[in-house]
N, C-alpha and C positions, 0 to 999 in steps of 0.2 A: 910549461904550466899555464893553463887555461884560467882565466880570471872572469868569473861570473860575473854581468851586468857591466862590464866595461866596453863591449862592443856596442858600436854606433846601429847596428840593424836590431839589437835587442832592445836599446831604449825607443827607437823609431817605433818598433811593433809594439811595445809596451804604451807609447804614447797613442798610437792608433787605437789599439783594442779599448783603452780608457776613454777615448773619445768615442767611438762607437757605443761602448755602454752608456755614455753619457747620455747621447743622442736617443737610443732605445729608451731611457728612464723619462727624458724630457716628452718623448713622443707617445708613451704609455700614459702620464698624467694628462698631457692634453686631450687624448684620446677618452679618456676616463671623466675629463670634466666635461667634454661634449656629450657623451653618454649619460652624465647625472643631469646635465642642463635639458636635453631632450625628454628624458623620462619625465622630470618635475613639469616640463611643458605638457605632457601629454595626461599627466594626473590632472594638472588644473583644466585641462579642455573636457576630459571624463567627467570632472566633478561638475562643471558650467553645465555641460549637457545633462546629466542626471538633475540637476536643479531645473533646467527649462523642461524636464520631461515630467516635474512634477515628484523627484524620488528625491531624498535625501542625499545631499553630497558625500557623504562618509561611505555611501555604501559604493562608491568608485572605488575605494582603497581595498577592498577585500576581494582577491585575486578571483577564485571562482564564482563567488556570490553576485560579484561585479557583471560578469559574462551573463548570469543568469536573468539579472535584473535587465540588463539591456536588452537581451533578447525578448524579456517580457514586457518591456514598453515599445519595441521596434518590428515586432513580429507577432502573428496570431498564434494562439496558445498551441496547437499541434506542430505550427512549425517552428515555435521558440523551443518547445522540448525535442525534436529532433535535431535542430541546430546544437543546443547545449549537450544532449547526450552523444554526437558525435566529435564534437570539440574535446569532451572531458575523457571519452575513452580514447582518442586520439592521443592526448596528454599523457596518459595513464600507459598507452602501449608504447610510446617512444621510446622508454631505456630498454625495453627488447631491441631497439636496433644495434646495440653492441655485442650482440650473439653475431659471430662471423656466419656468413652465406643467409642466413635468416635477416640478419639486419638490413640487408641491400632491400629487400620488398619491404619490410616491416616500416622500415624508417622512410622510405619513399610513400608507401601508403599513408601512413599516420600525418606526415606533413601536408600531403595532398588534402587528408581531410581537414585538416587544420586550417588551412587556405580556403577550402571551399566553405567550412562553415564561418569563417572570418569575412568573406565575401560577400555573403548572404546576410550577416550582421550588419554588415557598412551599407550595404543597398537598403535592406530595411530600415535603418537608422535614418540616411537621407530622406526616403519616402516617409517615416513618420514625420519629419518637420516639415513635409510640405514641398519637397523639393521636384524638379522637373526629372524624366528619365535621364537626362544626359548629366546631370551633376550625382544622380543614383548611380550610373556607369563609372564615372569619374571616383566615386567612394569607394569601390571594389579596389580600384588600383592606387589611389592615392590617399588611403584612409587618414593617416597624420593630419594633410593639409584640408581634407573636407571638414574632418572631424573640428580643425581649428577655426575654420569657417561657421560651422554649425552654432560653435560655442561661443564664439564672439561677436558674431553680427547681431546686430539691433533689431532687423528686419526679420529674422527668421524666428518663427513660434513652434512650439510642437502643435501638431493639427491632430494627432494620433491614429493617423490614417498606415495601420499595420500592414505590411507585408504579409501574403498569403501563399503560400508553396502547396501545403499539406492541408486538407480539409477535413 
């Protein structure tokens, strides 16, 4: 007759399984803490950028409205409307990427549109704060770092030099 739980390999596998579970729980909590800290930091940076640009800081907290306001103070009017419409349409279309076969094309194109719209916004934002072309290009690829520099640097002021792509 076999007695469950008395085998040494069963005890070892139970200990290993519980240690892996503990490891993954701790890993998830640490990762969650890092994500929350980065999110809070980005919100603070955006708040300070909005204030420097002459907008109320609370506008940085409202998801689509903050993107619209950011495009409004960093891009000229036709360019800001195109960037906002492309960004919003891509976010609306993104859930359609769950449809098999269609999702590959739709998902790829929608994320490409989001990346391009954010690149134009970040380039224009660095330009609107009077930065040279090198920092504007860096703003496309390293947006959180450049936004932190724009937000916390005492020497950087909002100049209102908006980016124009469409006239």
